[in-house]
N, C-alpha and C positions, 0 to 999 in steps of 0.2 A: 498403459504405462504410468507409473507414479511420477509426478512432477516435483522438482525440488522447491517449487513455488507454492505447494499446497501441503496441508497437514496430512500425515500418513494415517491418521485415525478418522477424522471427519471428512477428509478429502476436499475441504473448502480452501480457497486461496488464502495465503497469508496476507495480512494487511498491517497497518501501523497502529491498530487499536487492540481489540480483543483477540485478534488472530495473529498477533506477533509471533514469529518463530522463537521458541524457547529451547535452549540446549540443555539436555540432561548431562550429568557428569560422564555417562557412558558414551557421549558423542551424538546420540540420536536427538532429533529436533521435532517438536510438535507445537501446535498453536497453544497460546496461553490458556485459552478457554478449555481445551482438552486436558492440558497439564493440571489445571485447577480441578477438573473432574476426576483425574487419576489420583489426586492427593487423598489418601485414606490411611488412617491409623498412623498419622504423622510421618508418612513416607510416600514416595512415588515409585511405582514398579513399572519399569520400561516394558511396554508390550512387545518389543522386538527381541531383546535378549534376557528379559525377566530379572534384570538386576534391580535391587531395591536401593533407592536413594533417600536418605534421611534429611531432606531439605524441603522448605516450603516453596511453592511455585513462585512467590514474590522474590525469593532469594536466588533464583536461578538466572543465569545470564541470557540476554537476548542474543540470538544468532544473527549478528550484524552482517555477516557474509551473505546470508540469504536476504535479509531485510533491505540492504542497500542495493542488491541486484534486482529487486522487484521492478517490474515495469513502472514507468512514471505514472501511467493512468491506472488507477485502482478503482474497481467497482465497489460501491458501498450499498448497503440496504436502503431502500427508499424511506424517506422521513415519514411520509403519510401512512405507512403500513401497507401500501398498495403493492401490486405485483411488480417486480423489477423488470419484467418483460414488456411492460407497457411502453416505457421510454428509457432505453438504456443510456442514451446520451445525457439525460437529466441527472443521472447518478454518478457521473464521472468527476473525479476530483484529482487534481495534480498536486503532488507533493514536491517540496524543494529537495534537490539532490544533496545539498549541504546539511540541511535541517529536515530530516525525513518525517518529522511529526508536524511540520508547518506547511500550510497550503501556499501555493504560488500565487502571488498577487501583482507581480511586476514583470516587465519584459525589457531587456536591454537590447537596443537596436545595434549597438556596437558589437557585443559578444553573441548576439542572436541566442539569448539564453533567458529562460524564465526562472524566477527565484522568489523567495519569501521576504517578508518585511525585515527580518534580521539581516539579510544580505544587501539591502539597498545602499547602506553607507559605502560599501566597497565600490559600487558602481558610480555613485554620485560624487565621491571624492576624486574619481578619475575623470570627472566631467563627461561621463557617458550619457547618451540619450536614453533615458528610462521613461517608460510609460506604464501606467497602471493597467492591469487587465481585469476583466470581469469574468467570473465563472459563467455568466450567461453567454458571453462572447465565445468561450470555449465550447459550450453546448451547441451554439448555433453553427460554429465551424464544423463540428463533428456531424451534425445533421446535414449540412450542405455537402460534406464529403460523401456521406452515405447516399444522398440523392444523386450526386454526380455519378457514383459507381453504378447505381441502379439504372440511370439513363444510358450509360455506356454499355451496359449488358444488353439493352434492347436495341442498340444501333446495328 
C-alpha cells in the first residue's frame, strides 16, 4: 500500500530536503527530486493523470499538509557514505514543529517540548526552564530504548 509520506514515483520517504513533497497543479504530489527529473521540454507531465504542466519544479508549491504531518524523527542518508543499516540511531534527526527546516536544539521542561533556536525566545521570555539538547543524547536515548526492548523480548 502506498503511503502519503512517500513519493509515488521513487517510493522513498519525504523529508525536508531533496525529497520535499511538491504539489503539481493537478493535485498530485511527488518528491522534489522526482519532479526535477520529470521536467522535460519546459513542462512536467504527471505520471498519474498524464496532464502536462508548464512550470519549473522550483516554481511549484511544497505540499505543506504532508510535510508538516511527517513524523518528527526523519531518517537521513549517512554522512560517511556507509550503509544506513549499520547504525540507524546515528542517522536520526529531529526537526522543529514550528520551523520544519530547523533542527531541534533545546528542550523546555515546562512545556515538555523540543524546539529550534528560532523558538527559544518564546520560552525564555516566559521564564521557562530551557535546556540545550545534544543530537548525541538523542542517539544514546534511542539506542538505550532499543536495548531495553531487546532485553524485554528475552525475559
